[in-house]
C-alpha positions as CSV (number, residue, x, y, z in Angstrom):
1,M,16.9,41.7,83.1
2,T,16.7,38.3,80.9
3,A,16.9,34.7,81.8
4,E,19.9,33.7,80.6
5,A,21.5,36.9,83.1
6,M,19.1,35.6,85.9
7,E,20.6,32.1,85.3
8,A,23.8,33.5,85.8
9,G,23.5,34.0,89.8
10,P,22.8,37.7,91.4
11,R,25.3,40.5,91.8
12,T,26.5,41.0,94.9
13,G,28.0,44.3,96.5
14,P,26.3,47.8,98.0
15,D,25.5,48.7,94.1
16,A,25.1,45.7,92.2
17,D,23.7,47.1,89.3
18,G,26.0,50.4,88.9
19,D,23.7,53.0,90.6
20,R,23.1,54.3,94.4
21,P,21.7,52.0,96.7
22,L,17.8,52.4,97.2
23,R,15.7,53.7,100.0
24,I,12.8,50.7,99.9
25,A,9.6,51.0,101.8
26,L,8.7,47.6,101.9
27,L,4.7,47.0,103.2
28,T,3.0,43.9,104.8
29,Y,-0.6,43.9,106.6
30,K,0.6,40.7,108.0
31,G,4.3,39.7,108.3
32,N,4.6,37.5,111.1
33,P,6.4,34.4,109.4
34,F,4.5,32.0,111.5
35,C,1.4,32.9,110.0
36,G,2.3,32.3,106.6
37,G,4.2,32.4,103.5
38,Q,3.9,36.2,102.9
39,G,5.6,37.1,106.1
40,V,8.6,34.4,105.4
41,Y,8.9,36.4,101.9
42,V,9.2,39.5,104.0
43,R,11.6,38.3,106.3
44,H,14.1,36.9,103.6
45,L,13.9,39.4,100.9
46,S,14.6,42.2,103.2
47,R,17.6,40.6,104.4
48,E,18.7,39.8,101.1
49,L,18.0,43.4,99.8
50,A,20.0,44.4,102.8
51,R,23.1,42.6,101.9
52,L,22.9,44.1,98.5
53,G,23.7,47.5,100.1
54,H,19.9,49.0,99.8
55,S,18.1,50.5,102.8
56,V,14.8,48.5,103.3
57,E,12.2,50.2,106.1
58,V,9.6,46.8,106.8
59,I,6.3,48.8,107.9
60,G,3.8,46.2,108.9
61,A,1.0,45.9,111.5
62,Q,-0.1,42.9,113.6
63,P,1.4,40.1,114.0
64,Y,4.2,42.5,113.4
65,P,6.9,41.2,111.1
66,V,10.3,39.4,112.1
67,L,13.6,40.2,110.6
68,D,16.8,38.4,111.0
69,D,18.9,40.5,113.3
70,E,22.0,40.1,111.9
71,E,22.7,44.0,112.7
72,L,22.3,44.5,109.3
73,E,22.9,48.3,108.0
74,G,19.6,49.6,106.4
75,L,17.4,46.5,107.6
76,K,14.7,48.3,110.2
77,L,11.0,47.9,111.5
78,T,8.4,50.2,111.7
79,E,4.8,49.0,113.4
80,L,1.9,50.5,112.0
81,P,-0.4,48.8,114.7
82,S,-4.1,48.3,113.5
83,L,-6.5,47.3,116.2
84,D,-5.3,43.6,116.1
85,L,-8.9,42.0,116.1
86,Y,-8.2,38.4,115.7
87,R,-5.0,37.8,117.9
88,S,-4.7,34.8,120.4
89,P,-6.6,34.6,122.6
90,D,-9.5,36.4,122.2
91,P,-10.1,36.8,118.3
92,F,-13.0,38.8,116.8
93,R,-13.0,40.7,120.0
94,T,-14.8,44.3,121.0
95,P,-12.6,46.9,121.2
96,K,-12.5,49.5,124.3
97,R,-13.8,52.4,123.6
98,D,-10.5,54.1,124.6
99,E,-8.8,52.5,121.6
100,Y,-10.3,53.9,118.8
101,R,-8.1,56.5,116.8
102,D,-9.4,57.7,114.0
103,W,-12.6,56.5,111.2
104,V,-10.1,53.9,109.6
105,D,-10.4,51.7,113.7
106,A,-13.9,52.2,113.1
107,L,-14.0,50.8,109.6
108,E,-12.2,48.3,110.9
109,V,-14.8,46.8,113.8
110,A,-17.8,47.3,111.9
111,T,-16.1,45.4,108.9
112,M,-15.1,42.2,111.0
113,W,-18.9,42.8,112.9
114,T,-20.6,42.4,109.6
115,G,-18.3,38.7,108.8
116,G,-15.9,40.4,106.7
117,F,-12.1,40.8,106.9
118,P,-10.8,44.2,107.0
119,E,-7.3,44.7,107.4
120,P,-5.6,44.6,103.8
121,A,-8.3,47.4,103.3
122,T,-7.5,49.7,106.7
123,F,-3.8,48.7,106.5
124,S,-3.8,50.2,103.3
125,L,-5.4,53.5,104.4
126,R,-2.9,54.1,107.0
127,A,0.0,52.9,105.3
128,R,-1.0,55.8,102.6
129,R,-1.5,58.1,105.7
130,H,1.7,57.1,107.1
131,L,3.9,57.1,103.0
132,R,2.4,61.1,102.7
133,A,3.9,62.0,106.1
134,R,7.0,60.9,104.8
135,R,7.3,62.0,101.4
136,G,10.6,62.2,99.4
137,E,11.9,59.6,102.2
138,F,11.7,56.5,99.8
139,D,13.1,56.1,96.2
140,V,10.2,52.8,96.0
141,V,7.2,51.9,98.0
142,H,6.8,47.8,97.5
143,D,3.4,46.1,98.5
144,N,3.4,42.8,99.7
145,Q,-0.1,42.0,98.5
146,T,-2.2,43.8,100.7
147,L,-3.7,45.4,97.4
148,G,-6.2,47.9,99.1
149,Y,-7.5,51.0,97.6
150,G,-5.4,53.0,100.1
151,L,-2.0,52.5,97.8
152,L,-4.3,54.0,94.8
153,G,-3.0,57.5,93.7
154,D,0.6,59.2,94.9
155,L,2.1,57.5,97.0
156,G,5.3,59.6,97.0
157,A,7.4,57.2,95.0
158,P,6.4,54.7,92.7
159,L,4.4,51.1,93.7
160,V,5.7,47.8,93.1
161,S,3.3,45.3,94.0
162,T,3.4,41.2,94.9
163,I,0.5,39.4,93.9
164,H,1.8,36.1,95.4
165,H,-1.5,34.4,94.1
166,P,-5.2,35.5,93.5
167,I,-6.9,34.8,96.5
168,T,-9.9,34.1,94.7
169,V,-8.4,31.2,94.1
170,D,-8.0,30.1,98.0
171,R,-12.1,31.6,98.3
172,R,-13.4,29.1,95.0
173,L,-11.8,26.1,97.4
174,D,-13.0,27.3,100.3
175,L,-16.7,27.5,98.9
176,E,-16.2,24.2,97.4
177,A,-15.3,22.2,101.0
178,A,-18.1,24.2,102.7
179,P,-20.7,21.8,103.8
180,T,-23.8,23.9,104.5
181,W,-25.7,27.4,102.9
182,R,-24.6,29.2,105.7
183,R,-21.0,28.3,105.6
184,R,-20.9,29.3,102.0
185,M,-22.7,32.6,103.0
186,S,-20.0,33.1,105.6
187,V,-17.1,32.0,103.3
188,R,-18.2,34.9,100.8
189,R,-18.6,37.5,103.4
190,W,-15.5,37.1,104.7
191,Y,-13.8,37.0,101.3
192,A,-15.8,40.3,100.3
193,F,-12.2,42.0,100.2
194,T,-11.3,40.0,97.4
195,R,-13.6,42.4,95.0
196,M,-11.5,45.3,96.2
197,Q,-8.0,43.5,95.4
198,K,-9.0,42.8,91.9
199,R,-10.6,46.5,91.0
200,V,-7.3,47.8,92.6
201,A,-4.6,45.5,91.1
202,R,-6.0,46.1,86.9
203,R,-4.8,49.4,88.0
204,L,-1.2,49.0,89.7
205,P,2.0,49.9,87.4
206,S,3.9,46.9,88.0
207,V,3.2,43.7,89.8
208,L,5.5,41.3,90.6
209,T,4.4,37.4,91.1
210,V,6.7,34.4,92.1
211,S,5.2,31.8,89.5
212,G,4.3,31.3,85.9
213,T,1.4,30.0,86.9
214,S,0.7,32.7,89.2
215,R,1.2,35.3,86.5
216,Q,-1.3,33.4,84.2
217,E,-3.6,33.3,87.0
218,I,-3.5,37.3,87.7
219,I,-3.7,37.7,84.6
220,D,-7.2,35.0,84.2
221,H,-8.6,36.2,87.7
222,L,-8.1,39.2,88.1
223,G,-7.4,40.9,84.7
224,V,-4.0,42.6,85.1
225,R,-2.6,43.1,82.1
226,E,0.1,41.2,80.5
227,D,2.8,43.7,80.2
228,R,2.3,44.9,83.7
229,I,3.3,41.7,85.4
230,N,7.3,40.2,86.3
231,V,8.1,36.8,87.8
232,V,10.9,36.7,90.1
233,H,10.9,33.1,91.6
234,I,11.6,33.1,95.1
235,G,13.5,30.4,97.7
236,A,14.5,28.4,100.4
237,D,17.4,29.7,103.0
238,T,19.9,27.0,101.7
239,D,22.5,27.7,104.9
240,L,19.8,26.9,107.2
241,F,17.9,24.3,105.0
242,S,20.1,21.9,104.7
243,P,21.8,18.1,104.6
244,D,23.1,17.1,107.5
245,P,24.1,13.9,107.9
246,S,24.3,13.8,111.5
247,V,20.5,13.5,112.0
248,A,19.3,10.7,112.1
249,E,16.0,9.0,109.8
250,V,13.6,8.4,111.6
251,P,11.6,5.0,110.2
252,G,8.3,5.8,108.2
253,R,8.2,9.4,109.4
254,I,6.6,11.7,106.9
255,V,6.5,15.5,107.0
256,T,4.6,18.4,106.0
257,T,3.4,21.9,106.7
258,S,-0.1,22.9,107.0
259,S,-3.4,23.9,108.6
260,A,-6.3,21.3,109.5
261,D,-9.0,23.6,108.2
262,V,-7.2,25.1,105.3
263,P,-8.8,23.3,102.0
264,L,-6.2,24.4,99.5
265,K,-3.5,22.7,101.5
266,G,-5.1,19.0,101.0
267,L,-4.1,17.6,104.1
268,I,-7.5,15.6,104.6
269,Y,-6.0,13.8,101.4
270,L,-2.9,13.1,103.3
271,V,-4.4,12.0,106.5
272,E,-6.6,9.6,104.0
273,A,-4.1,8.0,102.1
274,L,-1.5,7.4,105.6
275,A,-4.6,5.3,106.6
276,K,-3.7,3.2,103.6
277,V,0.1,3.0,103.8
278,R,-0.3,2.2,107.8
279,A,-1.6,-1.0,106.4
280,E,1.2,-2.3,104.6
281,N,3.9,-0.2,106.5
282,P,2.5,0.2,110.4
283,A,5.7,2.4,111.3
284,A,4.5,4.8,109.0
285,H,3.7,8.8,111.0
286,L,2.5,12.0,109.6
287,V,4.3,15.1,111.8
288,V,2.6,18.3,110.2
289,V,4.1,21.4,111.1
290,G,0.9,23.5,111.3
291,R,-2.5,23.9,113.5
292,R,-4.9,21.6,114.9
293,A,-8.1,22.1,114.7
294,E,-10.0,20.4,117.1
295,D,-13.1,19.5,115.1
296,G,-13.3,19.5,111.1
297,P,-13.1,17.1,108.8
298,V,-9.2,16.6,109.1
299,A,-10.0,15.5,112.9
300,Q,-13.0,13.4,111.9
301,A,-11.1,11.6,108.9
302,I,-7.9,10.6,111.9
303,E,-10.9,9.8,114.7
304,K,-12.7,7.6,111.7
305,Y,-9.2,5.7,110.3
306,G,-7.8,5.7,114.1
307,L,-4.4,7.6,113.4
308,E,-4.3,9.5,116.8
309,G,-0.9,8.0,117.4
310,A,0.1,7.8,114.1
311,I,-0.5,11.5,113.8
312,E,1.3,14.7,115.8
313,F,0.8,18.4,115.2
314,V,3.5,20.5,115.6
315,K,3.8,24.9,115.8
316,G,5.8,27.2,117.5
317,I,8.7,25.7,116.8
318,T,12.3,27.6,115.9
319,D,13.8,27.6,112.5
320,E,16.9,25.3,113.8
321,E,13.7,22.6,115.3
322,L,12.1,23.0,112.0
323,V,15.1,22.3,109.7
324,D,15.7,19.1,112.1
325,L,12.3,18.0,111.6
326,V,12.3,18.1,108.2
327,R,16.2,16.0,107.7
328,S,14.7,13.7,110.4
329,A,12.0,12.4,107.4
330,E,12.3,9.6,105.3
331,V,9.8,11.8,102.9
332,A,8.2,15.3,102.7
333,C,4.9,15.5,101.3
334,V,3.2,18.5,100.1
335,P,-0.2,17.5,99.6
336,S,-1.8,21.1,98.4
337,L,-4.5,21.3,95.9
338,Y,-3.3,24.6,94.7
339,E,0.0,26.7,95.7
340,G,1.2,29.9,93.9
341,F,4.9,28.7,94.5
342,S,5.1,26.6,97.8
343,L,8.1,26.9,100.5
344,P,7.5,24.1,101.5
345,A,8.5,22.2,98.9
346,A,11.7,24.1,98.0
347,E,12.7,24.4,101.7
348,A,12.2,20.4,102.0
349,M,14.3,19.9,98.8
350,A,17.1,22.1,100.1
351,T,17.5,19.7,103.1
352,G,17.9,16.7,100.8
353,T,14.8,15.4,102.1
354,P,12.9,13.4,99.1
355,L,9.6,15.3,97.9
356,L,6.4,13.4,97.6
357,A,4.1,16.5,96.1
358,T,1.2,17.2,93.6
359,T,0.9,19.2,90.5
360,G,-1.6,21.4,92.1
361,G,-0.6,25.2,91.0
362,A,2.8,26.0,90.7
363,I,4.4,22.9,92.3
364,P,5.8,21.8,89.3
365,E,7.8,24.4,88.7
366,V,9.4,24.6,92.1
367,A,9.8,20.6,92.5
368,G,10.5,19.5,89.3
369,P,9.7,16.7,86.8
370,D,8.7,13.2,88.2
371,G,10.9,10.6,89.0
372,E,13.9,13.1,88.8
373,T,14.1,15.6,91.5
374,C,10.7,14.4,93.3
375,L,7.8,12.3,92.7
376,A,4.7,13.9,91.2
377,V,1.1,12.9,92.0
378,R,-2.7,14.0,91.1
379,P,-4.0,17.0,93.9
380,A,-7.3,15.4,95.7
381,D,-5.8,11.7,95.0
382,P,-5.2,9.6,98.6
383,G,-4.5,6.6,96.4
384,A,-1.6,8.4,94.1
385,L,-0.2,9.6,97.6
386,A,-0.5,6.4,99.3
387,A,1.3,4.8,96.2
388,G,4.0,7.5,96.2
389,L,4.6,7.5,99.7
390,L,4.6,3.5,100.2
391,R,7.2,3.3,97.0
392,L,9.9,6.1,98.8
393,L,9.5,4.7,102.2
394,G,10.4,1.2,100.9
395,D,13.6,2.2,98.5
396,P,16.6,3.5,100.0
397,E,18.3,4.4,97.1
398,L,15.6,6.5,95.4
399,R,15.4,8.8,98.4
400,A,19.0,9.3,98.3
401,R,18.9,9.9,94.3
402,L,16.0,12.5,94.4
403,G,16.5,14.4,97.6
404,A,20.3,14.8,96.3
405,A,18.5,15.9,92.9
406,G,16.2,18.3,94.7
407,R,18.9,19.9,96.4
408,E,20.7,20.7,93.6
409,R,17.7,22.2,91.7
410,V,16.8,24.2,94.6
411,L,20.7,26.1,94.7
412,A,20.7,26.2,91.0
413,K,17.4,28.0,90.9
414,F,15.5,28.9,93.8
415,T,17.6,31.3,96.6
416,W,16.4,34.4,98.4
417,A,19.7,36.3,96.8
418,R,18.9,35.4,93.4
419,A,15.1,36.7,94.7
420,A,16.5,39.8,95.5
421,Q,18.3,40.5,92.8
422,G,15.8,40.5,90.4
423,T,13.1,41.8,92.6
424,A,16.1,45.2,93.0
425,E,15.5,45.1,89.3
426,L,12.4,45.7,89.0
427,Y,12.7,48.4,91.1
428,R,14.6,50.5,89.1
429,A,12.7,49.4,86.5
430,A,9.5,51.3,88.3
431,I,11.5,53.9,89.4
432,A,12.3,55.0,85.4
433,N,8.8,54.3,83.9
434,N,7.6,56.7,86.6
435,A,10.1,59.5,85.8
436,A,9.8,58.8,82.4
437,P,7.3,60.7,80.0
438,Q,3.9,58.8,80.0
439,S,2.5,59.6,76.7
440,G,2.7,56.3,74.2
441,R,5.8,55.1,76.0
442,P,6.3,51.5,76.7
443,P,7.2,49.8,79.8
444,A,10.8,49.7,80.5
445,T,10.4,46.2,81.1
446,T,8.9,43.1,79.9
447,P,7.4,39.6,81.7
448,T,11.4,38.3,83.5
449,Y,11.8,35.0,85.0
450,S,14.0,34.2,87.3
451,G,15.0,30.7,86.1
452,S,12.8,28.9,83.9
453,H,9.5,27.7,84.3
454,R,7.0,25.4,83.2
């Protein structure tokens, strides 16, 4: 699909490409949307693929994916359970003897006991067994960044794999933030699965990623061949994330989405920036959508700057509550050191809330030009964040202009309907490549971009 066709918008109907609807197996080892962007991806992509008339079976492990309950024909969830070793309230638990079913379960426990993260590998092995038992039921298998050894070889259908961004980026940032050698050893062991993902990624026939930045990093970090990678931008649910003038702005409110113990999200720098902002604007306060860590750098910074009453963490809220929270903010902020795409940026922009964001990773591809659709600052710079916050909090006209322009940018470039259309076209290309003679035949697609990228 050409960039021009993507810009023209997705085609709709039960068979937009003029071919029969596809039978899709969508794999996700961790698919709950409250656990992060991968779960959001599965939820919205599966819905929009079903709306196009395709049959989508999401196959996932705990925490299980949440699919939209719209009674869409052809959309279903199949649970492929793990031992759920990281569940709340007893993470890193030791299973009872009668919970073990086979050697894959034993591998999962042994890897956890030695400090590793087993789920990508063990889910891939269970998925391969499941798919081979159902040979002929699917036209294409779509893996959502499992990248496990079990996905190599014959799965009974062509494989398309989404890599949102190389997890080696997370590993590097976590190592840089580790305060002691013991912690660095622990981080290295936890991220040992990235060696597997690198080996698997190089052997994948068709890779889908969500931004031009991620595409280049997949080439550089994972060694995937350039001609095997396609970009289809994801987006926001623009019906849900939309402006609502009846929701009053709360003076001084800043909202962000983050987890306090994830260095990549840059929350520590936003906390430091808030302390600077409150010296000039005492009404400024921060609402963090995410889990609060009771100890660690963020908690220490909150105590150091006396911000206990100025920062609130919320979690477990409904979609509607989240949208109203974003609408009520005078500023939405994405302080991340790196993002492979940044759904929070797209969703905030879709509500018409003005955005202050860093230039980490692919964020500029989403947020757009500084001063036109957002304010952009360098990552890891509390002073720049503070200056941007003060500027937006003190200028209602600037907030209104950026908010309106941000909404228009998302509508034009970053919707789930557009993402589903581009993804379905990659499925068809993968099926065609799989059916064609392989000797000396080039791939049926070249890197495809859903809209422009910078």
